[in-house]
Structure formats: structure tokens, C-alpha cells
C-alpha positions as CSV (number, residue, x, y, z in Angstrom):
1,M,116.5,117.2,102.8
2,H,118.0,115.2,99.9
3,T,121.3,113.6,98.9
4,L,122.5,113.2,95.3
5,L,124.2,110.1,94.0
6,D,126.0,110.4,90.7
7,A,128.0,107.5,89.3
8,H,126.2,106.5,86.1
9,S,127.3,107.9,82.8
10,D,123.9,107.6,81.1
11,N,120.2,107.3,81.9
12,I,119.2,105.3,85.0
13,F,116.2,102.9,84.4
14,A,115.8,101.2,87.8
15,V,116.5,101.6,91.5
16,A,115.9,99.0,94.2
17,W,116.6,98.7,98.0
18,S,118.0,95.6,99.5
19,P,115.5,94.1,102.1
20,T,117.9,95.0,104.9
21,G,118.2,98.5,103.7
22,E,122.0,98.2,103.6
23,F,122.3,98.6,99.8
24,L,120.6,100.7,97.1
25,A,121.0,99.2,93.6
26,S,120.8,101.2,90.4
27,S,121.1,100.3,86.8
28,G,120.8,101.9,83.4
29,R,122.0,102.5,79.8
30,D,125.7,102.4,80.7
31,S,125.5,98.6,81.0
32,K,126.3,98.8,84.7
33,V,124.6,97.8,88.0
34,H,125.8,99.8,91.0
35,L,125.4,98.9,94.6
36,W,125.5,101.8,97.0
37,H,126.2,101.4,100.7
38,F,123.3,103.4,102.1
39,T,124.8,104.6,105.4
40,S,128.0,105.9,103.9
41,G,126.8,106.7,100.5
42,R,129.8,104.9,99.1
43,L,129.7,102.9,95.9
44,Q,130.3,99.4,97.1
45,Y,130.1,97.2,94.0
46,T,129.7,97.5,90.3
47,Y,128.5,94.7,88.0
48,H,129.3,95.4,84.4
49,E,128.1,93.4,81.3
50,P,129.7,95.0,78.2
51,S,127.7,92.7,75.9
52,T,124.4,94.1,77.3
53,T,123.1,97.3,75.8
54,C,121.5,98.4,79.1
55,F,119.8,97.1,82.2
56,L,116.1,98.0,82.4
57,S,115.0,96.4,85.7
58,L,116.1,95.3,89.1
59,A,114.8,93.0,91.9
60,W,116.2,91.7,95.2
61,S,115.5,88.3,96.6
62,P,113.4,88.6,99.8
63,D,116.4,87.5,101.9
64,G,118.7,90.1,100.3
65,R,121.2,87.6,99.0
66,Y,120.6,87.8,95.3
67,L,120.1,90.7,92.9
68,A,118.5,90.2,89.5
69,A,118.7,92.6,86.5
70,G,116.8,92.5,83.2
71,S,118.4,93.6,80.0
72,T,117.4,95.0,76.6
73,T,118.9,92.0,74.8
74,G,116.6,89.6,76.8
75,P,118.8,87.8,79.4
76,V,118.1,88.3,83.1
77,F,121.3,88.2,85.2
78,L,121.4,87.0,88.8
79,W,124.3,87.9,91.1
80,D,125.0,86.4,94.6
81,V,125.7,89.7,96.5
82,A,126.8,87.8,99.6
83,T,130.0,86.6,97.7
84,G,130.9,89.9,96.2
85,S,131.7,88.2,92.9
86,D,130.9,90.1,89.7
87,K,130.3,86.8,87.9
88,P,126.5,86.1,87.5
89,Q,125.3,83.1,89.6
90,L,122.7,82.4,86.8
91,I,121.7,83.9,83.5
92,Y,118.1,83.3,82.4
93,R,117.6,83.5,78.7
94,G,113.9,82.9,78.2
95,H,113.1,86.3,76.7
96,R,113.8,87.3,73.2
97,R,114.5,90.9,74.1
98,F,113.6,93.7,76.5
99,A,113.2,92.1,80.0
100,R,111.5,95.3,81.1
101,C,110.4,94.4,84.6
102,L,111.1,91.9,87.4
103,A,109.3,90.7,90.6
104,W,110.5,88.2,93.1
105,S,107.9,85.9,94.8
106,P,107.5,86.5,98.5
107,D,108.9,83.1,99.4
108,G,112.0,83.7,97.2
109,R,111.5,80.6,95.1
110,Y,110.4,82.2,91.8
111,L,111.3,85.2,89.8
112,A,108.8,86.8,87.3
113,S,110.1,88.7,84.3
114,G,108.1,90.8,81.9
115,G,109.0,91.2,78.2
116,D,108.5,94.5,76.4
117,F,108.5,95.2,72.6
118,G,109.3,92.1,70.6
119,D,108.6,89.6,73.4
120,N,105.2,90.4,75.1
121,T,105.4,87.6,77.7
122,V,105.5,87.2,81.5
123,Q,107.7,84.3,82.4
124,V,107.8,82.8,85.9
125,W,110.9,80.7,86.6
126,S,112.9,79.1,89.4
127,A,115.3,81.6,90.8
128,T,117.9,78.9,91.6
129,S,117.8,76.7,88.5
130,G,116.3,79.0,85.8
131,K,113.7,76.3,85.0
132,L,110.6,77.9,83.4
133,L,107.4,77.4,85.5
134,T,104.8,79.2,83.3
135,T,104.5,81.7,80.5
136,Y,101.6,84.2,80.3
137,T,100.9,85.6,76.8
138,A,97.6,87.5,77.1
139,Q,99.0,91.0,77.0
140,Y,101.0,93.3,74.6
141,R,104.2,94.7,76.0
142,I,104.7,94.2,79.7
143,F,105.8,97.3,81.7
144,S,105.4,96.3,85.4
145,L,104.8,93.3,87.6
146,G,103.8,92.7,91.2
147,W,103.1,89.6,93.4
148,S,100.3,89.4,95.9
149,S,101.5,89.1,99.5
150,D,100.6,85.4,99.6
151,G,102.5,84.6,96.4
152,V,99.4,83.1,94.7
153,Y,98.8,85.9,92.1
154,L,100.7,88.1,89.8
155,A,99.6,91.5,88.5
156,S,101.0,92.6,85.1
157,A,100.6,96.0,83.5
158,S,100.6,96.4,79.8
159,F,100.9,98.8,76.9
160,D,97.4,97.7,75.8
161,G,95.9,99.6,78.7
162,S,95.1,96.6,80.9
163,V,96.2,95.2,84.2
164,H,95.8,91.4,84.5
165,V,95.7,89.6,87.8
166,W,96.3,85.9,87.3
167,S,97.1,82.8,89.3
168,V,100.5,81.1,89.4
169,P,101.4,78.6,88.1
170,D,98.3,77.9,86.0
171,G,98.2,81.3,84.3
172,V,94.4,81.8,84.6
173,P,93.3,85.4,84.9
174,V,91.1,86.1,87.9
175,F,90.5,89.8,87.2
176,I,91.3,92.3,84.4
177,Y,91.3,96.0,85.1
178,R,90.6,98.3,82.2
179,G,90.1,101.6,83.9
180,H,93.0,103.4,82.2
181,S,92.6,105.3,78.9
182,G,96.1,104.4,77.7
183,P,99.2,102.3,78.3
184,V,99.8,101.3,82.0
185,Y,103.5,101.9,82.8
186,A,103.5,101.2,86.6
187,L,101.8,99.2,89.3
188,D,102.4,98.3,92.9
189,W,100.6,96.1,95.3
190,S,100.1,97.6,98.7
191,P,102.1,95.5,101.2
192,V,99.4,95.8,103.9
193,H,95.9,95.6,102.5
194,G,96.1,94.2,99.0
195,Y,95.2,97.4,97.2
196,L,96.7,97.8,93.7
197,A,97.9,101.2,92.5
198,S,98.4,101.6,88.7
199,A,99.4,104.6,86.5
200,G,100.4,105.4,83.0
201,E,99.9,107.5,79.9
202,D,96.7,109.1,81.2
203,A,98.6,110.8,84.0
204,E,96.2,109.3,86.6
205,V,96.9,107.1,89.6
206,H,94.2,104.5,90.0
207,I,93.8,102.6,93.3
208,W,91.6,99.6,93.2
209,S,91.1,96.1,94.7
210,V,90.6,92.6,93.3
211,P,87.5,90.9,94.5
212,G,88.3,88.2,97.1
213,I,92.0,89.2,97.4
214,G,93.3,91.0,100.5
215,H,91.2,93.3,102.8
216,Q,91.5,91.0,105.8
217,S,90.1,93.6,108.2
218,A,87.2,96.1,108.5
219,S,89.7,98.9,108.3
220,A,90.7,97.8,104.8
221,P,87.4,97.1,102.9
222,A,87.4,96.3,99.2
223,I,87.3,99.3,97.0
224,I,84.0,99.0,95.0
225,E,84.8,101.9,92.7
226,P,88.5,102.7,91.8
227,R,89.9,105.8,93.3
228,V,91.2,108.0,90.5
229,L,93.8,110.6,91.5
230,P,94.9,113.1,88.9
231,M,98.3,113.7,90.5
232,H,100.4,114.7,87.4
233,T,100.1,116.7,84.2
234,R,102.2,114.3,82.1
235,P,102.4,110.4,81.8
236,I,103.3,108.7,85.0
237,K,106.2,106.2,84.7
238,T,106.7,104.9,88.2
239,L,105.0,104.6,91.5
240,A,105.6,102.9,94.9
241,W,103.7,102.3,98.1
242,S,105.6,103.0,101.3
243,P,106.4,99.8,103.4
244,G,103.5,100.5,105.8
245,G,101.0,101.1,102.9
246,E,100.0,104.5,104.2
247,R,101.8,106.6,101.6
248,L,102.1,106.4,97.9
249,A,104.8,108.1,95.7
250,S,104.5,108.7,92.0
251,A,106.6,110.3,89.3
252,G,107.0,110.7,85.6
253,E,107.4,112.9,82.6
254,D,106.4,116.2,84.4
255,K,109.7,115.8,86.4
256,L,107.8,115.8,89.7
257,V,107.9,113.3,92.6
258,N,104.6,113.4,94.5
259,V,104.1,111.8,97.9
260,Y,100.6,111.6,99.3
261,E,98.2,109.7,101.5
262,P,95.5,108.1,99.3
263,F,93.2,107.3,102.3
264,A,93.6,110.4,104.3
265,T,90.6,112.7,105.1
266,E,91.3,114.5,101.8
267,P,92.2,111.6,99.5
268,G,95.2,112.4,97.3
269,A,96.2,115.4,99.3
270,T,99.9,115.9,98.5
271,L,102.3,115.7,101.5
272,H,105.4,116.5,99.5
273,T,106.2,117.5,95.9
274,F,109.9,117.3,95.0
275,T,110.8,119.5,92.1
276,E,114.6,119.2,91.8
277,H,114.8,116.7,88.9
278,R,116.1,118.1,85.7
279,A,114.6,115.3,83.5
280,W,111.6,113.0,83.7
281,V,111.7,110.5,86.5
282,R,112.0,106.8,85.6
283,A,112.2,105.0,88.9
284,L,111.2,105.2,92.6
285,A,112.0,103.0,95.6
286,W,111.3,103.3,99.3
287,S,113.8,102.2,101.9
288,P,112.5,99.2,103.9
289,D,111.9,101.3,107.0
290,G,110.1,104.0,105.0
291,T,112.3,106.9,106.0
292,C,113.9,107.5,102.6
293,L,112.6,107.6,99.1
294,A,115.0,107.2,96.1
295,S,114.1,108.7,92.7
296,A,116.1,108.5,89.5
297,S,116.1,110.6,86.4
298,A,118.8,111.1,83.7
299,S,122.0,109.8,85.4
300,D,121.2,111.1,88.9
301,I,119.7,109.5,92.0
302,Y,118.1,111.6,94.7
303,L,117.5,110.4,98.2
304,W,114.7,112.2,100.0
305,Y,114.4,112.0,103.8
């Protein structure tokens, strides 16, 4: 079963659920950020920045009060959703252009933003003041970011084919993954056991672990050799773990959305393949309770139950 949301006039680049599950945010090339009320499917708010070419990325604060959006021109906008005001609470201007990806620290204090072409930095800054904490410059074109569950480490995926895991705020890399044969467009850190999933141009999903991080129980051992799942026939642009960490969804240029259980008896066996998208899929997001998956391509958002 699926529902179609259609309110953007151009390509959608990002979707993100609020932590309470009340809202689904979407943003794209039409310079707008939409907030959908999930239960009713009604468009609740629209944030519009005419001076911004498009919004590439979205991230909610852990308490659900703030929504951040990164733009092609560089600024990251922060709105206080609780007030309903369309005026940004803060505008962070540390990037020269293309704030491609965003990730909020688990404690809500910091926001990490990754710069794509023409910037090439990861910047970690105070979400309340905009003060810069640290800048990481070891990669070329940043496409995706993720915090470890303890908020100590950031993982950053790059066009150069690497994923760096580094400590915050000192910016020291603790592990560099080079298993992909091309640019890495997406990563997500499992919310339960600390596994990292990454995917990109090589059309493979890699699941791997960082030595000494996560794996607190015998049921979640470190992955000595990365698990490589050839789930797609074209480059993968987005992936997302379910909130319980038992399922993984991936999508990309082959227009398919695959949902599977990486650690089932048959690793990578597909539970569902959704084929309704008419164009390649740019963004995925699970609802906080794991009952609904949102996927976006062209100007459409599908909700899968």
C-alpha cells in the first residue's frame, strides 16, 4: 500500500521525518521546504527562500523543535518549527556553496554539514549560535554524513570513494574505509549495533563495522569482512536503516526501492521491491516507528506502509 504526496514543482532532493513522527519534511529545486502532517497528509507549513537556488539536505533536531536545510548557495537555514514562523532562527554561512548533507548530533548541541563541489569540507557548528567547532578537510566532495550513537564520531562519505570515521571535535580519523570502487553517495549508521552501511556509484551496498565502535553484545559482533550486497543495477543514491536496525532500504538510478534484512538467514534477501517510481530515487526516510518508508523522485513522494 502506498500514498502519493505531490506539492513540489521540481525535483525533490531530501525527505526527513520529525522525531515524533508528526511531520515529514521535503525539500528540493523549487526553493521550498514543505512540512506534511503525517496523519492527515495535509501540507502544514512551507518555508520559501527565493534567493536560494534549491535545498539539497534536511535534518531535524533530536527533540523535533528545529529543522535545518542546506542549500546550493552554501547557507544552512534553521527554523524553529514550534513557533510556526517562516523566518529562520539562524542562518549558518560557513560553506562557500553546496551544503549537500546535514547530520544533527544525538545530544542536539551540534550540527554537521558537508560541502560538495567547490567546498569539500565537513563543518561542525553549534546549532544554537552558529559558532564553528571544527572543520574537516581530508576528503573531496562530501555526499553523506552520520553520527555515531554516542556522538563522539562522525562518518563522512565522499566522491573520492572513501568513508572517513573521525572524532569530534579534534578531527582525527580513526578509520578509513576504501572498499568501494567509485564515489560513495550514501551512508547510514545503524541505530542499534553501530554497523555502517554505505553505497554509491558501484551499485553495491557495503555493511561494515569500525574496530572498537559499537557491537556491545554477542548478538552484534564486529564485522571482520565487509558484507557486500549487489542490490541494484545502477548507482545507489540513498539508503536508510529502519529504526530497529533490522531492515535496510536502498534506492537510486534504477528507479527501484529495495527493502531487505542484511542479517537474515539469506543475507540481502529482498523483502520488498517497490517499482512505482518514474524517475531515479534521490531520498529515503523511515518513520520513527518503522511502519512507513518515504521515498522521493522527481517531484513526487511515495509513502510505503
